[in-house]
C-alpha positions as CSV (number, residue, x, y, z in Angstrom):
1,M,2.9,57.9,17.8
2,T,0.7,55.7,15.5
3,E,-2.6,56.9,14.1
4,R,-4.4,54.2,16.1
5,H,-2.7,55.4,19.3
6,I,-3.7,59.0,18.5
7,G,-7.2,57.9,17.9
8,V,-7.5,56.1,21.2
9,T,-6.0,59.0,23.1
10,T,-8.2,61.5,21.4
11,A,-11.4,59.4,22.1
12,L,-10.5,59.1,25.8
13,L,-9.8,62.8,26.1
14,A,-13.1,63.5,24.3
15,L,-14.9,61.5,27.0
16,L,-12.9,63.3,29.7
17,I,-13.5,66.8,28.4
18,A,-17.2,66.0,28.1
19,L,-17.4,65.4,31.8
20,D,-17.4,69.1,32.7
21,A,-20.1,70.0,30.1
22,L,-22.1,67.0,31.1
23,T,-21.9,68.0,34.8
24,I,-23.2,71.5,34.1
25,D,-25.7,70.9,31.3
26,I,-27.4,67.8,32.6
27,T,-28.3,69.6,35.8
28,L,-29.5,72.9,34.2
29,P,-33.1,71.8,33.6
30,A,-33.1,70.6,37.2
31,L,-32.1,73.9,38.8
32,P,-35.7,75.1,39.5
33,A,-36.7,71.6,40.8
34,I,-33.7,71.7,43.1
35,G,-34.9,75.0,44.5
36,L,-38.3,73.6,45.1
37,G,-37.0,70.3,46.6
38,L,-34.6,72.0,49.0
39,G,-36.7,75.1,49.7
40,A,-34.2,77.5,48.2
41,G,-34.6,80.6,46.1
42,Q,-33.3,81.0,42.5
43,T,-30.3,83.0,43.6
44,A,-29.1,80.3,46.0
45,V,-29.6,77.6,43.4
46,E,-27.6,79.6,40.8
47,I,-24.9,80.1,43.4
48,S,-24.6,76.3,43.8
49,L,-23.5,76.3,40.1
50,S,-21.1,79.2,40.8
51,A,-19.7,77.0,43.6
52,Y,-19.0,74.3,41.1
53,L,-17.2,76.8,38.8
54,L,-15.2,78.1,41.7
55,G,-14.2,74.5,42.7
56,I,-12.9,74.0,39.1
57,A,-11.0,77.2,39.2
58,V,-9.3,76.5,42.6
59,G,-8.6,72.9,41.8
60,Q,-6.8,73.7,38.6
61,L,-4.1,75.6,40.5
62,F,-2.9,72.4,42.0
63,Q,-3.8,69.7,39.5
64,G,-1.3,70.8,36.9
65,P,1.7,70.9,39.3
66,A,0.6,67.6,40.8
67,S,0.5,66.0,37.4
68,D,3.9,67.5,36.6
69,R,5.2,65.7,39.7
70,F,3.4,62.4,39.7
71,G,2.2,62.0,36.1
72,R,-1.0,62.7,34.3
73,K,-2.7,59.3,34.7
74,P,-2.5,58.8,38.5
75,V,-3.8,62.4,39.2
76,L,-6.6,61.8,36.7
77,L,-7.7,58.6,38.4
78,I,-7.7,60.1,41.9
79,G,-9.7,63.1,40.6
80,L,-12.3,60.8,39.1
81,C,-12.7,58.9,42.3
82,L,-13.2,62.1,44.2
83,Y,-15.7,63.3,41.5
84,T,-17.8,60.1,42.0
85,F,-17.9,60.6,45.8
86,A,-18.9,64.3,45.4
87,S,-21.7,63.4,42.8
88,L,-23.2,60.9,45.3
89,S,-23.0,63.6,48.0
90,C,-24.9,66.0,45.7
91,A,-27.5,63.3,45.2
92,A,-27.9,62.9,48.9
93,A,-27.8,66.6,49.9
94,P,-30.4,67.4,52.5
95,S,-30.2,71.2,52.1
96,I,-29.0,73.9,49.7
97,T,-26.0,74.6,51.9
98,A,-24.9,70.9,51.7
99,L,-25.5,70.9,47.9
100,I,-23.3,74.1,47.5
101,A,-20.5,72.4,49.5
102,A,-20.8,69.2,47.6
103,R,-20.8,71.0,44.2
104,F,-17.6,72.9,45.2
105,I,-15.9,69.5,45.9
106,Q,-17.3,68.2,42.6
107,G,-15.7,71.1,40.8
108,L,-12.4,70.5,42.5
109,A,-12.5,67.0,41.2
110,A,-13.8,67.8,37.7
111,S,-10.9,70.3,37.3
112,T,-8.6,67.3,36.9
113,G,-10.1,66.3,33.6
114,Q,-10.3,69.9,32.3
115,I,-6.6,70.7,33.0
116,L,-4.9,67.4,32.3
117,A,-6.6,66.9,28.9
118,R,-4.9,70.1,27.8
119,A,-1.6,69.1,29.4
120,I,-1.6,65.7,27.7
121,V,-2.1,67.3,24.3
122,R,0.6,69.8,25.1
123,D,3.0,66.9,26.1
124,K,2.7,65.4,22.6
125,F,2.0,68.3,20.2
126,V,2.8,72.1,19.8
127,R,0.8,75.1,18.5
128,D,-1.3,74.4,15.4
129,E,-1.0,70.6,16.0
130,A,-2.1,71.0,19.6
131,A,-5.0,73.3,18.5
132,R,-6.1,70.6,16.0
133,L,-5.9,67.8,18.5
134,L,-7.7,69.9,21.1
135,S,-10.5,70.5,18.6
136,L,-10.8,66.8,17.9
137,A,-10.7,66.0,21.7
138,M,-13.4,68.6,22.3
139,I,-15.8,66.6,20.2
140,G,-17.1,65.3,23.6
141,L,-17.7,69.0,24.5
142,A,-19.6,69.3,21.2
143,F,-22.2,66.5,21.8
144,A,-22.6,66.9,25.6
145,P,-24.4,70.3,25.5
146,V,-26.9,69.0,22.9
147,I,-27.6,65.6,24.6
148,A,-27.2,66.5,28.3
149,P,-30.0,69.0,28.8
150,L,-32.4,66.7,27.0
151,L,-31.4,63.8,29.2
152,G,-31.4,66.0,32.3
153,A,-34.9,67.2,31.6
154,Q,-36.2,63.7,31.2
155,L,-34.4,62.5,34.3
156,T,-35.8,65.4,36.3
157,E,-39.4,64.9,35.1
158,Y,-39.5,61.1,35.6
159,F,-37.1,60.4,38.4
160,G,-36.5,63.7,40.2
161,W,-33.5,66.0,40.3
162,R,-31.3,63.7,42.4
163,S,-31.1,61.2,39.5
164,N,-29.0,63.5,37.5
165,F,-26.2,63.2,40.0
166,F,-26.4,59.4,40.1
167,V,-25.9,59.4,36.3
168,L,-22.8,61.7,36.7
169,A,-21.4,59.3,39.3
170,F,-21.8,56.4,36.9
171,Y,-20.3,58.3,34.0
172,S,-17.1,59.2,36.0
173,T,-16.7,55.6,37.1
174,F,-17.0,54.4,33.6
175,I,-14.4,56.8,32.1
176,G,-12.1,56.2,35.0
177,F,-12.0,52.5,34.1
178,L,-11.3,53.3,30.5
179,I,-8.5,55.7,31.4
180,W,-7.0,53.1,33.8
181,R,-7.1,50.5,31.1
182,F,-6.2,52.3,27.9
183,L,-4.5,55.7,28.5
184,D,-0.7,55.8,28.4
185,E,1.2,58.2,30.6
186,S,2.3,61.2,28.6
187,N,4.5,62.9,31.2
188,I,7.6,60.8,30.6
189,R,9.9,63.2,32.6
190,P,8.2,63.9,36.0
191,N,9.5,67.0,37.7
192,R,10.3,66.0,41.3
193,Q,10.3,69.7,42.4
194,A,6.9,70.6,40.8
195,L,5.1,70.6,44.1
196,V,7.6,72.7,46.0
197,P,5.6,75.8,47.0
198,K,8.4,78.2,46.1
199,L,8.8,76.6,42.7
200,I,5.0,76.7,42.1
201,V,4.9,80.4,42.8
202,E,8.0,81.0,40.6
203,N,6.5,79.0,37.7
204,Y,3.2,80.9,37.9
205,R,5.2,84.2,38.1
206,L,7.1,83.3,35.0
207,I,4.0,82.2,33.1
208,M,2.1,85.4,34.1
209,S,5.0,87.5,32.9
210,S,4.5,86.2,29.3
211,R,2.8,88.5,26.9
212,V,1.9,85.5,24.7
213,F,0.1,83.9,27.7
214,W,-2.1,86.9,28.4
215,A,-2.7,87.8,24.7
216,Y,-4.3,84.5,23.9
217,G,-5.5,83.7,27.4
218,L,-7.6,86.9,27.8
219,C,-9.6,85.9,24.7
220,G,-10.5,82.6,26.2
221,I,-11.3,84.2,29.6
222,A,-13.8,86.6,28.0
223,A,-15.4,83.8,25.9
224,F,-15.8,81.6,29.0
225,S,-17.5,84.5,30.8
226,G,-20.0,84.8,28.0
227,L,-20.7,81.1,27.9
228,F,-21.3,80.8,31.6
229,S,-23.5,83.9,31.7
230,F,-25.9,81.9,29.6
231,L,-25.4,78.6,31.4
232,T,-26.1,79.9,34.9
233,A,-28.9,82.3,34.1
234,S,-30.9,80.6,31.3
235,P,-32.7,78.0,33.4
236,G,-34.2,80.6,35.7
237,I,-35.1,82.8,32.7
238,F,-36.7,80.1,30.6
239,I,-38.4,78.1,33.3
240,N,-39.2,80.6,36.1
241,F,-39.6,83.8,34.1
242,L,-41.0,82.5,30.8
243,H,-42.8,79.5,32.4
244,L,-41.5,76.9,30.1
245,S,-41.2,73.2,31.1
246,S,-37.9,71.5,31.8
247,S,-38.3,69.6,28.6
248,Q,-39.0,72.7,26.6
249,F,-35.9,74.4,28.1
250,G,-33.8,71.3,27.3
251,Q,-34.9,71.4,23.7
252,I,-34.2,75.1,23.3
253,F,-30.8,74.7,25.0
254,A,-29.9,71.8,22.7
255,L,-30.9,73.8,19.6
256,V,-28.7,76.7,20.8
257,M,-25.8,74.3,21.1
258,V,-26.1,72.7,17.6
259,G,-24.0,75.4,16.0
260,H,-21.4,75.0,18.8
261,M,-21.3,71.3,18.1
262,I,-20.8,71.8,14.3
263,A,-18.0,74.3,14.9
264,L,-16.2,72.0,17.3
265,L,-16.5,69.1,14.8
266,L,-15.0,71.3,12.0
267,G,-12.4,72.9,14.3
268,A,-9.5,70.6,13.6
269,R,-10.0,70.9,9.8
270,L,-10.3,74.7,10.0
271,V,-7.1,75.0,12.1
272,Q,-5.2,72.9,9.6
273,R,-6.5,75.0,6.7
274,Y,-6.4,78.6,8.0
275,G,-4.0,78.4,11.0
276,M,-4.7,79.1,14.6
277,D,-4.3,82.9,14.6
278,R,-6.6,83.6,11.7
279,L,-9.2,81.3,13.1
280,L,-9.1,83.0,16.5
281,G,-9.6,86.4,14.7
282,A,-12.7,85.1,13.0
283,G,-14.0,83.8,16.2
284,A,-13.4,87.1,18.0
285,V,-15.3,89.1,15.3
286,L,-18.2,86.6,15.4
287,A,-18.3,86.7,19.2
288,A,-18.6,90.5,19.2
289,V,-21.3,90.6,16.6
290,A,-23.3,87.8,18.3
291,G,-22.9,89.4,21.8
292,L,-23.9,92.9,20.7
293,T,-26.9,91.4,18.8
294,A,-28.0,89.4,21.9
295,A,-27.7,92.5,24.1
296,G,-29.6,94.7,21.6
297,L,-32.4,92.3,20.9
298,G,-32.6,91.3,24.5
299,W,-33.2,94.8,25.7
300,A,-35.5,95.6,22.9
301,S,-37.7,92.6,23.8
302,A,-37.7,93.3,27.5
303,S,-40.8,95.5,27.4
304,S,-42.8,93.1,25.2
305,W,-43.5,90.3,27.7
306,N,-44.0,88.0,24.7
307,P,-42.4,84.7,25.7
308,T,-42.0,83.5,22.1
309,L,-40.3,86.8,21.0
310,I,-38.0,86.7,24.0
311,V,-37.0,83.1,23.4
312,F,-36.0,83.9,19.8
313,T,-34.2,87.1,20.6
314,I,-32.1,85.2,23.2
315,A,-31.7,81.9,21.4
316,L,-30.6,83.0,17.9
317,P,-27.8,85.4,18.8
318,V,-26.6,83.2,21.7
319,A,-26.4,80.3,19.2
320,L,-24.0,82.4,17.1
321,F,-22.0,83.2,20.3
322,M,-21.6,79.5,21.0
323,I,-20.2,79.0,17.5
324,A,-17.7,81.7,18.2
325,F,-16.9,80.1,21.6
326,A,-16.1,76.8,19.9
327,I,-13.7,78.5,17.5
328,I,-12.0,80.6,20.2
329,I,-11.2,78.2,23.0
330,P,-9.0,75.6,21.3
331,A,-6.9,78.4,19.6
332,S,-6.7,80.5,22.7
333,V,-5.7,77.6,24.9
334,A,-3.0,76.3,22.5
335,G,-1.7,79.8,21.9
336,S,-1.4,80.6,25.6
337,M,0.4,77.4,26.4
338,A,2.7,77.3,23.4
339,P,5.8,78.8,25.1
340,F,5.7,76.5,28.1
341,G,6.7,73.0,27.0
342,D,8.5,72.4,30.2
343,K,5.7,73.8,32.3
344,A,2.7,72.5,30.5
345,G,0.8,71.4,33.6
346,A,1.4,74.7,35.4
347,A,0.4,76.8,32.4
348,A,-2.7,74.8,31.8
349,S,-3.6,75.1,35.6
350,L,-3.2,78.8,35.6
351,M,-5.2,79.3,32.4
352,G,-7.9,77.1,33.7
353,F,-8.1,78.9,37.0
354,L,-8.4,82.3,35.3
355,Q,-11.1,81.1,32.9
356,F,-13.3,79.5,35.5
357,A,-12.7,82.1,38.2
358,G,-13.8,84.8,35.7
359,A,-16.8,82.6,34.8
360,A,-17.7,82.1,38.5
361,L,-17.5,85.8,39.2
362,V,-19.7,86.8,36.3
363,A,-22.2,84.1,37.1
364,T,-22.4,85.2,40.7
365,L,-22.9,88.8,39.8
366,I,-25.7,87.9,37.4
367,A,-27.4,85.8,40.1
368,L,-27.1,88.6,42.7
369,F,-28.2,91.6,40.5
370,S,-30.6,90.0,38.1
371,D,-34.3,91.0,38.3
372,G,-35.3,87.6,37.1
373,S,-35.6,88.7,33.5
374,H,-33.0,88.2,30.7
375,T,-31.5,91.7,30.5
376,A,-28.6,91.0,32.9
377,M,-27.6,87.9,31.0
378,V,-27.7,89.4,27.5
379,S,-25.8,92.4,28.8
380,A,-23.0,90.2,30.1
381,I,-22.9,88.2,26.9
382,G,-22.6,91.4,24.9
383,A,-19.8,92.7,27.1
384,A,-17.9,89.3,26.8
385,G,-18.1,89.4,23.0
386,V,-16.8,92.9,22.7
387,A,-14.0,92.0,25.2
388,V,-12.8,89.1,23.0
389,L,-12.6,91.3,20.0
390,I,-10.7,94.0,21.9
391,F,-8.2,91.5,23.3
392,W,-7.6,89.9,19.8
393,M,-7.1,93.3,18.1
394,G,-5.0,94.8,20.8
395,L,-2.9,91.8,21.9
396,V,-3.1,88.8,19.6
397,R,-3.0,90.5,16.2
398,P,0.3,92.4,16.8
399,L,1.9,89.1,17.8
400,A,0.4,87.3,14.8
401,N,1.6,90.0,12.4
402,G,5.1,89.8,13.8
403,K,5.2,93.2,15.5
404,K,6.1,91.3,18.7
405,Q,7.7,87.9,18.5
406,P,6.2,85.3,20.9
407,R,8.4,84.9,24.0
408,S,8.1,83.0,27.2
409,S,8.6,86.1,29.3
410,A,8.0,89.8,28.9
């Protein structure tokens, strides 16, 4: 593969990977406005975001096998068409129930990009090379969380919350055209049996029996749970609880994500220099430190009722957690998929399902049990950071040190 070809593929995957972050982050400043517009409470609005996450989780179970059977490109294009339809349905939703249903379908469609970007990289590269290319492709994920909330806040204030979904429909149509025109098919040996139910179950059973898959995968699952604890709860905390405007929330959110952006931009170079396993270890330590700091400062500031103090005690440690997240995810995904060259789509599907199902569960629990303040959110972030470190020390480090050789099955 030529450098030019690699560059085009990486750019397309960056745009594709950005779709999920854009979908979530552009609508975050609009969540309180959605509640007002549809006559729904904060819990119901947050559950609409959980429905999107659940849609991604469920969709990924089928997108990988479908792409193993029919190829990555056709499945991508179908998924983007469905995403456009779902986004327009969100924009036209007459009630919170209709919005929840449309967001679930939107998640089903968005899972196509999440899962197949990983599978395309795995088709062409292995381990450290795959982690490096994933880091480059995740540049889209780096810029989206910084730009999207600022854009979403402005759209909400000037054009109403429905305009966010019209923008998402346009974006998916645009990248669909680019993929149709410029992306080459990477699955050169389609598996005609990939969609046979018995074979799907057997593939998932074999993948789930792998110690390597779980060792790296659990680190990513825990990191995802910490990320989405912040994503789902922060709009209600900053806008409803602390009475900030949508624009102020967008600015704070963007600042929190600056470190995340820098870490993703440096990720490919860091993998090349230090290796995937050492980098994952560094990310795990940082996630634990940041998570515990967020929980400690968050609980300490809970009795002060000083909005400025609470904002800083949340934003600063969560910004560190986002840096750790940007380090952890490419390494954990590449590591968990490394043994499964012949089942890349299925492995990516299963890992994506576990990551987003865990995130949806944590986000729903926070929505149901939160008192409206920030304590439930920072507690969840602290638990997620500690979990990443435990999984790395107990599972990944023994493999990396050669105490257990990576194998495709237990």
